[in-house]
N, C-alpha and C positions, 0 to 999 in steps of 0.2 A: 955357331957361337957357343962358348962354354956354358954349361948348365941349362942349355936349351932342351926342352922336351920335344923329342921327335918320335913320330910314328914310323919307325923303320923296321924292316925285317931283321931277325937275328942272323947269325952266321950261316944258318941253313935255309934262309929265305922265309922263315915263319914269323908272322906277326903275333904279338902277345894277345891273349884272349880278351883283355879289357879293350884294346883297340878294335878288335874284330866286333865285339858286342856293341861298342859305341857306334860303329858304322851301321850295324844291323838295326839298332834302336832308332837311329836317325832316319833311315829309310822307312822302317815300319811306322814311325811317327808321321811321316808325310803321307803314308798310304793306309791310314785307318787301321793300323795294327797288322798289316799283311806284308808279305815279301815273297818274291819268286825264287825258285831254285837258282836261276842265273844270277840274281842279285846277291844271294848268299855266297855263291862262289866268288863273285866280284869283291865282296866284302872281306874275303880271306878264309872262308871255311872250305874244307875239302868235301867231296861227296860223302866220304866216310864220316866226317864230323857232322854233317847234316843228319845222317842216319842216327848217330849217337844222340844228337839233340832231340830227335823225334822220340827215341826210346826213353830218354830222361825227361820228357814232357816240357822241354824248353821251347820246342816248336810243335805245332799241331797242324796236321795235314787238313787243308780245306778242300783243295782239288789237287789232282796230280801236278806236281811242280809248283804248288802255291801253298804257303803256310801262314798260320797266325802265330805271332811271336808272343810267347809267355802265357798265353791264355787261349781258350777255345771258344769263347763267347764273342762273336763279332757283332758290331752294330750293322744296321742296314747298309750304311756307307761302306763298311768293311766287307760285307758280302758282295756288294757291287764292285768294289775295287778288286777283290779276289777273282771275280769272274773276268775282269778285264786283263788281269795278269796271266791268264791261262794261255794267251796267244800274244806274242809281241805286237804292239801297235793296235791292239783291239780297243774298242770303245763301247761303252754302254749304249744301247739303242732300243728302238721300238717302244714297247710298253714300259720297259724299265726306265727309259729316258723320259717318257711322259710322267712317270712318278717322280723322277728326279727334278723335273721342271715344275712339279706340282700341278700337272694337268690331270683332269679326271678322265682316265681312259680305262677301258675294260682290261683287267689284268689276268694273267694266267698263273701267277705264282712263280713261274720260272723267270730267271734273269736272262734278258736278251742282250747279246753282244754281237757287234759287227767287226769282222776282221778281214784283211785283204787276202788271207789264205785259209784253206780248210783247216778245221781243228778236229781232233779226236772227240768223240762223244763224251760228254760229262753230265752226270746227273744234275738236274736243276738249272742247267744252262742251255739256252737255245742259241745256236750260232747261225749268223747270217754272213754269207761270204760276199764281199764286195769292197772295192777300193773306194774310200771316201776322200774327196778333195779336202784340202786343208781348211777351206772356208766352211766346211760342214762338220768340223771337229772342234771341240773346245774342252775346257776343264771346268767343272762346276763342283765347288766344294771339295776339290782335290781329286775328283773322279773323272777320268777321261770319258767324254760323252759326245753324242751328236748334238748339234746346235738346236735351239728352240725352233728355228725355221725348218730344219730337216725332219723333226719329230712327226708332224702331221703326215708327211709323205710316207714315212715308215709305217705309221699306223694304217694308212690307206692300203698299203701292200698286204698287211696281215689281218687287219680287223674290218676293212671295208669302208664304204663311202660315208656312212653315218659317223663312224669313229673319226675319220678324216675331218669332216665338217665340224664336229664338236671340238676336236683338238685345235683346228685352225682358229675357231672363234676364241677359244681360251688362250691360245698363244698370242693372238692379236690383242686381247684384253690385257694379258700379262705385259706385253710390250708397252702399253700405255702407262703402266705403273712403273716398269723397270727402266724405261728409256730406250732410245733408238739403238744403242750399241750392242744389243743382244742378238739381232738378226745376223 
């Protein structure tokens, strides 16, 4: 239609920067201020443009391949989200998910993430390798995470029987308040 605003590439296939940054801001807004390298490329930046944005402090490296957009101070949710973005399909798990579900569990300070494939070591992230069925994955507050029902089992594997029993009691109590749909 005449006069219609379109987000189309120019004659060389390049999107204008406002369109690209609108896309980036939208994704980062959904993800607590974070975005992955793959998402930046999909939004229309080149690898060279990502490096330029890092040097000019428009992007801030959180982990290899994961960035904060426009600032370097992330909320707790932003740090959790950044950890899940390090590996495609990863979810927050173990003690970190216990904190996400507001269960009192012994913490280590590190963020725990479960992914279906091995990941390179990252400072402050503990990776657990394993395929999770769809019914053990959810999104809580915008962060991919394991379900409330799965969390005590993960704690049993890493923190022992007492942590499992405590988390199970708290999860059961939480379900009484939150309703049956959380399991």
